[in-house]
C-alpha positions, 0 to 999 in steps of 0.5 A: 241201467240197472235200478240198483244205485250205490251212491259215493263221491266220484273218482276219475275214471268216473268221468267217462260215464259223467260225460255220457250221463251229461249228453244223453239226459240233458238239454245242455249239450255235450260236455268235454273233458277240457271243460269238465276241469275247467268247471269242475276241477280247476276253481280258485278253491280247489276241485269240485265235490261231485257225488254220484249214484253207480249201479253194479257195473259201475256206470254212472246213473246220477250226479250232483255237483258241490262247488267250493267258494267263501262267503263273506260274513260280516268280518268273517270268511265262511266255507260255502258251497254252490250245489248245481248239476243235479243229473239223473238217467231218464230211466231211473226217475221213476224207479224209486220211492225215494228219489236219487237226488235225496240220496245225492244230496245227503252225501254232499251235505255229509261230505261238506260237514265234514270239511267245516263248510258253513252253508250250502246254497243253490239257484235250482231251476225254477220248475223244481221247487215242489220237487226239492221241498219233497225230496230235500225238505232241509234245502230252505227255498225261496222264490225270487221275482224276475224283473226285466226291461228292453234294452232300448230303454237306455238308447240315449242314457246320459252318462256324464263322465264315465266310461264302459269297456268289455274286460275279460280279465279281472286284475288286482284293482277288482280285490281293492273294489271288493274290500272298498265296496264290503267296506262302504256299501256295506256288505254284510254277507256276500260270496267274496269276489276276488280277481281269481273268482270272477276270472273262473265264474265270469271269464267267457261272459260279457263283463263291462267295467265302469271308469270315472273320470280319472280312470278308477274302476268304479265298478263292474256289470256281468250279463250272460250275453246270450240271454240279456240276464244280469249275473253280477254287479258290484261298486263301492257305494249304493250310489255308485252301483246305480251309476255303474249299472246305468251305463252299463245298461247304456252301453248294451243299448248301442252295442248290443241291441240284438239282446232285446231285454235284460233280466235281473233278480229282484233281491232286496238289496238291488231291488230299489237299484232296479226300480230306479231304473226302469225294470218292471215285473217279469213272469219269470221266477227265480228259485234260491235254496240254503242250508246252514251246516254250522251248528253255531250259526242259525237261518236267521243269520243269513237273512236274505235282507242282509246277502248280496246273492245274485244268480252268478254266485 
């Protein structure tokens, strides 16, 4: 591949090259055109922005993806985007003084500002902290602790009259749950968890809904069925969230003991709930990055003590 790359938004004709880039230069396995459409075109808020670096023959040598979403911010709703899937051809990774990721991120940022996005956020690989601080210095990178507990810890846990069941569909009662949670929890800052967003993000994950004695939806939890990572959870109040998560963990202990352990992101909002349920420090660490694009808002406005952020966001 020619070392000289030109950076631009991707077009449909780039998709075969993007799929080749993905397969040859990551450990994530092959990506099909159907998966590309599901992940990056058919989102609840329209197609993702994808910046690419192409050589003189128009062969794709680098990419980065920006997924659109909405962020609840007090009473307002802000346009936000999640950055993911930064990939550079292995032949090019040491070929530049300024890394291709710098140019790709700059391209995405420019487009996002033009389209009135207020904030960029990302959950980069935990090994990329120093790299991103060097090559994308405008992105504020935070380290977030990981906590974990053996699934067997919750065998025999009493959950009272609560019932837990897997679900693959997120109906209108999930919209009501989000509205009540935002008001009663309350949640100052959080990705808006609409039924369409939940279906898009978690339709193929292990989703457990928890109901009370009257069959009212109290809350839900989402786990990665392969790693045991807690991707998302929601309930109307803090007290409900503790009960919902405990009930879901008891279900895992009875039905998915092979997971071994459950891991969770130790965010300010989740920390007391996780401690109450017996989670303890794990050696892994998460990274969370954000950059404020709206000139009327500051980094301090997006205080992580007020932001309910989860790995599935």
